[in-house]
C-alpha positions as CSV (number, residue, x, y, z in Angstrom):
1,M,78.7,-6.9,47.8
2,S,77.1,-9.6,45.6
3,E,78.1,-10.5,42.1
4,A,76.7,-13.1,39.7
5,G,77.9,-15.5,37.1
6,V,76.0,-16.9,34.1
7,D,76.8,-20.0,32.0
8,E,75.0,-22.6,29.9
9,A,75.0,-26.3,29.3
10,G,73.7,-28.1,26.2
11,R,74.5,-25.6,23.5
12,G,75.8,-28.2,21.0
13,P,73.5,-31.3,21.3
14,V,71.0,-32.1,18.6
15,I,68.7,-33.6,21.3
16,G,67.4,-31.9,24.5
17,P,67.2,-28.4,26.0
18,L,69.8,-25.7,26.5
19,V,70.0,-24.7,30.2
20,I,71.2,-21.3,31.4
21,A,72.0,-20.7,35.1
22,C,72.6,-17.5,37.0
23,V,74.3,-17.8,40.4
24,V,74.6,-14.9,42.9
25,L,77.4,-15.1,45.5
26,N,78.4,-12.6,48.1
27,S,82.0,-12.5,49.4
28,T,81.3,-15.1,52.2
29,G,79.7,-17.6,49.9
30,L,82.5,-17.1,47.3
31,A,85.2,-17.7,49.9
32,F,83.4,-20.9,51.0
33,L,83.1,-22.2,47.5
34,R,86.3,-21.0,45.9
35,S,88.4,-24.1,46.4
36,Y,85.6,-26.3,44.9
37,L,84.7,-24.3,41.8
38,R,86.0,-25.2,38.4
39,D,84.6,-25.7,34.9
40,S,81.8,-28.4,35.1
41,K,83.3,-30.3,32.2
42,E,86.4,-31.0,34.4
43,L,84.3,-32.7,37.1
44,T,82.8,-36.2,37.3
45,P,79.0,-36.4,37.6
46,R,79.4,-37.4,41.2
47,A,81.7,-34.4,42.0
48,R,79.3,-32.0,40.2
49,S,76.4,-33.2,42.3
50,R,78.3,-32.8,45.5
51,I,79.5,-29.3,44.6
52,Y,76.0,-28.4,43.3
53,R,74.6,-29.0,46.7
54,L,77.3,-26.8,48.2
55,I,76.4,-24.1,45.8
56,L,72.7,-24.3,46.7
57,S,73.6,-23.8,50.4
58,A,76.1,-20.9,49.8
59,A,74.5,-18.9,47.0
60,D,72.3,-15.8,47.7
61,E,70.2,-16.6,44.7
62,I,70.0,-19.0,41.8
63,K,67.9,-18.7,38.7
64,V,67.6,-21.2,35.8
65,R,66.2,-20.9,32.4
66,V,65.5,-23.9,30.2
67,L,65.4,-23.3,26.4
68,E,63.5,-26.1,24.7
69,P,64.3,-27.3,21.2
70,R,61.3,-25.5,19.7
71,E,62.6,-22.2,21.0
72,I,66.1,-23.0,19.7
73,D,64.8,-23.8,16.3
74,Q,62.8,-20.6,16.1
75,A,65.8,-18.6,17.1
76,V,68.1,-20.2,14.6
77,E,65.6,-19.7,11.8
78,S,64.5,-16.1,12.7
79,F,67.1,-14.3,14.8
80,E,69.9,-12.4,13.1
81,R,72.5,-13.8,15.4
82,G,70.7,-17.1,15.9
83,L,71.4,-19.0,19.1
84,N,73.7,-16.2,20.5
85,E,70.8,-13.8,20.4
86,L,68.5,-16.2,22.0
87,E,71.0,-16.8,24.8
88,A,71.5,-13.1,25.2
89,V,67.8,-12.4,25.6
90,A,67.4,-15.3,28.1
91,T,70.4,-14.1,30.1
92,A,69.0,-10.6,30.3
93,E,65.7,-11.9,31.5
94,L,67.5,-14.0,34.2
95,I,69.4,-11.0,35.4
96,D,66.3,-8.8,35.4
97,S,64.5,-11.5,37.5
98,L,67.0,-11.4,40.3
99,E,65.7,-10.3,43.6
100,Q,69.2,-9.6,44.9
101,H,71.0,-6.4,43.9
102,V,74.2,-7.3,42.0
103,E,76.9,-4.9,41.0
104,T,78.5,-7.1,38.3
105,V,77.4,-10.1,36.2
106,Y,80.1,-12.3,34.7
107,V,79.0,-14.2,31.6
108,D,80.6,-16.9,29.5
109,S,80.5,-15.6,25.9
110,P,79.6,-17.9,23.0
111,D,80.5,-15.0,20.7
112,P,84.2,-14.8,19.8
113,L,83.8,-11.0,20.4
114,P,82.8,-11.0,24.1
115,D,82.2,-7.2,24.2
116,R,79.7,-7.6,21.5
117,Y,77.9,-10.3,23.5
118,A,78.0,-8.2,26.7
119,E,76.3,-5.3,24.7
120,M,73.7,-7.7,23.4
121,I,72.8,-8.6,27.0
122,G,73.1,-5.1,28.4
123,S,70.9,-3.5,25.8
124,R,68.1,-5.9,26.7
125,L,68.1,-5.3,30.5
126,L,64.9,-3.6,31.6
127,R,65.3,-3.4,35.3
128,S,68.8,-4.3,36.4
129,T,71.7,-1.8,36.5
130,A,74.4,-4.5,36.8
131,L,77.6,-4.2,34.8
132,V,77.8,-7.1,32.3
133,V,81.3,-8.5,31.8
134,A,81.6,-11.2,29.1
135,A,84.6,-13.4,28.4
136,N,85.4,-16.5,26.4
137,H,86.1,-19.5,28.7
138,A,84.8,-17.3,31.6
139,E,84.3,-20.4,33.7
140,S,88.1,-20.6,34.0
141,L,88.4,-16.9,34.8
142,F,85.5,-16.2,37.2
143,P,84.4,-18.5,40.1
144,H,80.9,-17.1,39.8
145,V,80.7,-18.4,36.2
146,A,82.2,-21.8,37.3
147,A,79.3,-22.1,39.8
148,A,76.8,-21.3,37.2
149,S,78.4,-23.8,34.9
150,I,78.0,-26.6,37.5
151,V,74.4,-25.7,38.2
152,A,73.5,-25.6,34.5
153,K,75.1,-28.9,33.8
154,V,73.5,-30.7,36.7
155,E,70.1,-29.2,35.8
156,R,70.5,-30.3,32.2
157,D,71.6,-33.8,33.1
158,R,68.4,-34.1,35.2
159,A,66.3,-33.0,32.3
160,I,68.0,-35.5,30.0
161,E,67.3,-38.3,32.4
162,E,63.6,-37.4,32.5
163,L,63.5,-37.3,28.7
164,K,65.1,-40.8,28.5
165,R,62.4,-42.2,30.7
166,E,59.9,-41.0,28.2
167,Y,61.7,-41.5,24.9
168,G,64.2,-44.2,25.6
169,D,68.0,-44.0,25.8
170,F,69.2,-41.7,23.2
171,G,72.7,-41.2,24.7
172,S,74.1,-37.8,25.4
173,G,72.2,-36.0,22.7
174,Y,75.4,-34.9,21.0
175,P,75.8,-35.6,17.2
176,S,79.1,-37.4,17.8
177,D,77.5,-39.9,20.2
178,P,76.9,-43.2,18.4
179,K,73.9,-43.9,20.6
180,T,72.4,-40.5,19.6
181,R,73.1,-41.2,16.0
182,R,71.4,-44.6,16.1
183,F,68.4,-43.1,17.8
184,I,67.8,-40.6,15.1
185,Q,68.7,-42.9,12.2
186,Q,66.3,-45.5,13.6
187,L,63.4,-43.0,13.7
188,A,64.2,-41.8,10.1
189,S,64.4,-45.4,8.8
190,Q,61.0,-46.1,10.2
191,G,59.6,-43.0,8.6
192,R,58.6,-41.7,12.0
193,E,58.3,-38.0,12.8
194,L,61.1,-36.7,14.9
195,P,59.9,-36.0,18.5
196,P,59.9,-32.5,20.0
197,I,63.1,-33.2,21.9
198,V,65.1,-33.0,18.7
199,R,66.5,-29.7,17.4
200,K,65.3,-29.8,13.8
201,S,67.2,-26.7,12.8
202,W,70.6,-28.4,13.4
203,K,72.5,-28.8,10.1
204,T,73.9,-32.1,11.4
205,L,70.4,-33.5,11.6
206,D,70.2,-34.0,7.8
207,K,73.4,-36.1,7.8
208,L,72.2,-38.2,10.7
209,A,68.7,-38.8,9.3
210,H,70.0,-40.1,5.9
């Protein structure tokens, strides 16, 4: 029997994409990976990369969705539940796109009411009949979600490095990062238009740009 886990990386930054990963594991793959899997934030970049390669070899299927700042801005400005709704829609699309049949999908919930988030996802499934189980801090509860957490983090880190080669070193992209703050403040002081990698709907942006 195969089950899947879903998690994201990059929800809070003011710069860069949000990446959602879905990882399908059968019992054999799960047994192989279990001792390695933990929340990606607890791992060094080197450890994440090593475990990421193990996940690639052990998983039945991996799907990744990259949500660009433009999509995030549109969701924040138009969706009733903002970013949560955007993530729910993208997660449902990932689950529906799976070629493997999965019985259960475990999801890390950004909503403080996980059952509500699970319903948001389940109501948008068009093809899959999987049971959606959402929980706060699910990466600490379900190894499938821990695997997805690692994949999402590695994929986002790669995307950020590509963006830095094009736009220069803007740091981590988080508003608390001094390098990120300087990057935005410098653009604002020069009267330059913010590039498409910046989430213009973020409330912290006004503080950074002034």
